[in-house]
N, C-alpha and C positions, 0 to 999 in steps of 0.2 A: 257304286259305279268303280268300275275296275281301274287300275292305274293307266290302263292304255286307251281311256277314253270311252270304256263301255259300261254300260248299266247293267250290273248283275241282275240275273233272275233267281239267284240261289239264296238270297238273303232271307227273305219271309214271303210268304203267300199273299198276293195283291187280291184286292176284293174284285169283284167282277165289273167289267168296265160298264159305265152309266149308259144305257142305250138313249139315243137321240129321240125326243118327244115326238111321236109320229104325228100328232095335232098340229103342231108348230112346224114340223117338217113340210107337212101338206099345205100348212098355210103361206108357207114361205116360197112354195114352188111356183105360185101366180106372179112373184115379184123377181123370178130370174129369166134372164134373156139371154140371147145370143150376141155376139159382136156386131151381128148386122144389123140386128133391132136396135142397137145403141146409135147407130149412123141415121136412124130414121125417127127419132123422138120427135115429140109435137113441136118443139121450138125449132128444129132442122127443118120439118115439113112445112114451117111457116116461114121460111126462106133465112133463118139465121145460120151462118157459116158453122161448120162443125167445130173449128177451132175456136170461135167464138163462144160457142155454148159450152165447151170444156172450160173454157176461160172463167165464164160466170159460175160454172158449178164449183171450180176450186175456190173462187174469191168467197161466194156464200158460205161454204163449208168452213173457211177459214175465219171467217165473221163468227159462225158458232164457236169454233175453238178460242177465240180470242174474248168474245164475252164470256165463255164457260170458265175460263182461266181467272178472269175478274171476279167472276162471282165464286170461283174455288167449289165448283161442280165436279164431281167425280167423273173419271175417263168414261165410266158406263154410260151416263147421261149424255155425254157429247157424242158418244158413237151412234145413240139412239137417234138423236138430234139429226146427226149427218144421214143416217139411213132413210128417216122420213124425208129429208130434202131431196135425195136422189129418187126415191120413189115419186115424189110429187112431180119431179119433172119427167118422167116417163108416161104422165097422164095429163099434163097440163103444160102451157106454153110460157116462155117469157116473152114473147112477141106481142105488141100490142095490136088489137083488133079494132074494126070501126065500132064504136060505141062501146066498147070494152078494154080497160086498162090492165095489162098484165101485172101479176106483182113484180116488184123489184127483187133481186137476189138478196139484198140485206134485211129487206122486210118478210121475205120467205124464210131466211136464215133465224131472225129473231123469233116468228112464229114456231118454227119446227123445234127450237130451243125450248121455248115456253111449254110446247105439248110434251115434250120428252122429260122436263123436270116434275111433270104431274105422273107420266107412264112409270117413271124410275123412282118415284117417291122422294126427290130430293129436292124439293119446292124451296123456292126463294120469294121473297116479297115482290110484289109486282113493282113497287117504286125502285127496288135495288136492279131488276132487271131493265128497267127503261133507262135509269142512269148509265147503266153499263153499256147498253146499245149505243146510246148517245155520243159516250166517249168514244167508243171504238169506231162507230160511223165517221166522228170527226177527227179521229186520229190523235185524240188530246185524253191520255188517261187521268189527266187531273183536271180534267174541265168541270167546272161547278155548275150544276144542274138547278135550276128553281124549278120546284114541283108544280108551280102555276105558270111555267112558261109556255109558249106555244109548241117548241119541240117535245116538251116532256109530254104533253097530252095528244101529241100527232102520233109519237110512238106509243102510247099507250092505247089509244083507241084502235091504231091500225092492227096492233096484235091481237087484241080481243075480237075485232072483226073479221080478222083473217083465219082465227083458231077453226071458226065453223066451216070455212072453205078448206082449209087443210084436212078436217076431219072428212069431209065428204069425198073429197079425192081420193084419200086413203081408204075409202070405204069403211072407216072405223076399225081398220086392221091394225091394231095397236101393240098386240102382244108380239115380243121380238126376244128371242134367245141369243143375246150378243156374243159373238165370238170370244171376248175378252174372259167371260165368266166358263166358257166351254174349254179355253187353253188353260185356264189355271186348274180347273177339274182334271185334264189329261197330265198336268204337270205333276200334280199331286198323286195322280194314280201311278205314275212311272218313277215315284219318289225322286223328282228333280226340281222341286219347286224351291230348294235352297241353293241351287246351282245358278248364281247371279248371273255367270254370262250366257248360259242358254236361255234362261229366264227372260232377262232383259232383251235379249236379240229378238225372242219370239213375241214378247210383248212391245217392242217396237214395231215390229212387222204389221202386227194388228192394228195398231194405232195409224201407222202411216197408211194403212189401206182404205181408213176413212175419207183420205183425202182423195181417192180415186173412185171410180165407179166399180170395183171388184164386188161390192155387195150385190150389184146387179147382176154380175156372170156366174157366182158362185154362192152356195149357200153358207150360212155362217160356221156350220161345221167342218165344212172344207177349207174356210179360211183360218181356222183354229189348228186344224191338223197341217195345212201349208206352212203356218208360223212355225210350229213345232220342228216340221222338217227342216225349214232354212235355218233355225237356230242349231239342229243337230248335224246339218252339213258343215255349217260354218265353223264350230267348233270340234268337229269330227267327234261326235257322240253316237254311239249305238243303242237302240233300244230293244228291249228284248222282245223276241216274239212269243205269243201265246196259243199254245196246242199246234204249232209249226205255221200259223197264220202270221204275217208281218202285221206291225203295229198300227199302220193306218187302215188296213182292213178289219181290224179287230174295232177301230172307231167308227166304221161304217162309210169310210171314203176310198174311193178308186184311185190308184195310184196317177192315173193320166190327168184327174181332176186336180189333184194334190200339186203336181207339178205345173200345169197349166196357171194355177194360182200364183204359185212362186215364180215362175216366169214373167206373169204379167206385173207382179211388183219390182221385179228385177230391173225390168225395163223403165220402169217409172224411176229406179234410182239410178240406173245409167244415163238417162236422158230425160231430166225433169223438164215439163213444159216451160217454156219462157212466156214472156207476156206477148199474147197476140198468137201464139201458137202453140196448141193446145196437144199437140202429136206425140207419143211416147215411143217413137220409133228409136229403138237402143242397138245396142250391139248383142254378141253372144251372152246369153244366160250364166252366171258362174255356177247355178243349179243344175245345167244339164249342158255337157259339152260333147262334141263329136269323138273327143280323145279319150273319154272315158271306157277303161277296160270293162266295166260292167253298168248296166242302167244305173243312174246316178241316185236315186231312191234306195236301191238295196245297200248303199253304203251307210244308211242309217239304221238297218236290222242288225240284231244280235241275235243269230239263230240258236236254237235250244242247245245244239251241240257244242257251239262257241262258249253258251255260259257255263258250261259244266266245268267247275274246279277254278273259276275265274275269281281272283282275290276282289275282295270288297273294302270300298274306303268309305269309311261311315260318313265322313264330313260331307263329302259330295252328293250324299244322298238325303242331307239334312237331319241326321240324327243329332242328338244332343250332348255327345260327348267331345267337349273341347279338344281333349288330347288327340282323339281320333280326327278331329276337324284340322287339326293344326298339321298333323302327319299326312295329310292328304293335300297339302297345299291351300290350306284356308287364306284367311285374311291376314295381312302383314301383322296386325297387332298379336295374332295367336301365334304367328311364327317367332315373333320377338319372344313371348311368353313362354314358347317351347325352348327357343335357345338359350334364353336367361335360366331355365329350369335345368337345362342339361349343364350349362356353365356351373351353377351351383352343385349340381351332383357331383361334377367332376372336381371341384373345390374341395368338397366334403369328403371325396375319395382320397386326393392326393394330401390332404390333411391327415387322414386316417392313416395312410401309408407312411408319412413322414414320422408320425408318432410310433409307430410299430418299428421303423428302422431305428429311431433314438432308443427305445426300450431293448432292441436287440443288441445295441452297443454298450449300453450299461450292464446288461446282464452278461456279455462276454468279458467286461473289466471285472466284474464281482467273480466271475469263475476263474479268470486268470489270478486274481488275489487269491483265491481259496486254494487253487492248486500249488502257488508260492509257499503258502503256509504249510500244508501238507509236506512240502518236499524239505521244508527247514525241520 
């Protein structure tokens, strides 16, 4: 990365970008909807207000996150559980019908998380999952649960019973390529995985998207590209083109889809849904403004002619040279080590200069005494 915030393309040849899995991409298309379809979900068609439906979605996904944190599950598993939750509600309702009782959003969240632990191979004991669900549902993280209690067996039987219902509703379509994984591959491909600012901003974007319906509007690859775009815009980073093509085109995503996902998340950041109000109406997006002299996504491009001769800062690219990382504005500790090393070097230089001056004075005195003896 150059000192002006550009990622240099002259360092070393990158490996070919990994193409999206066509099988997974085709399977994911059936779960992509437009914004109008999101206002006609089964729950809304059964009479539930749109705001109420969004509120229950947010509560259910938050339940998944809280239980997952208590079980120390990886972010990938929580993301998969949230995707299952959103997909289920596109084919089933949360409204009770005559003779049929709908799933509670907490029950659905627990079942989605239980299934996600199996899919992502991050399994936990059934006992631990049930206890965590009881504690989060009752908002008491220190609650002591007896394994023979009524609540324990109610949660256990409910999760196991509804797992089959969830699988049938999802049509056993359980293969998901999470945006977190794709984002990390892109960060490595462009050699910015060690740039903490961009990496953390992009990762937070993807994580926060799980609390919304973005996974129903865009593909996982589009979400990953939008996350990288948001991080690059926020920290003024430019990513090099490949053979004249913009970096998002190389990743197989259209610019309008990328900006659409970024603006959707921006609206959620600017105007988060309040209790009883699930609207996401917000102000102007920070990622695209009418006063921009150029299209906003072009600001994240480093064209081939711009990359020629641009200086390279190894630390920003994640290389293992501590001295280069320190020089490029690395961690405070590395800066202190560099400053200390410079001070020691300057001290040694001053000491050496002092010794040289003293030796010169001694030599002058000896020469003067020798000249006096010669004159005598």
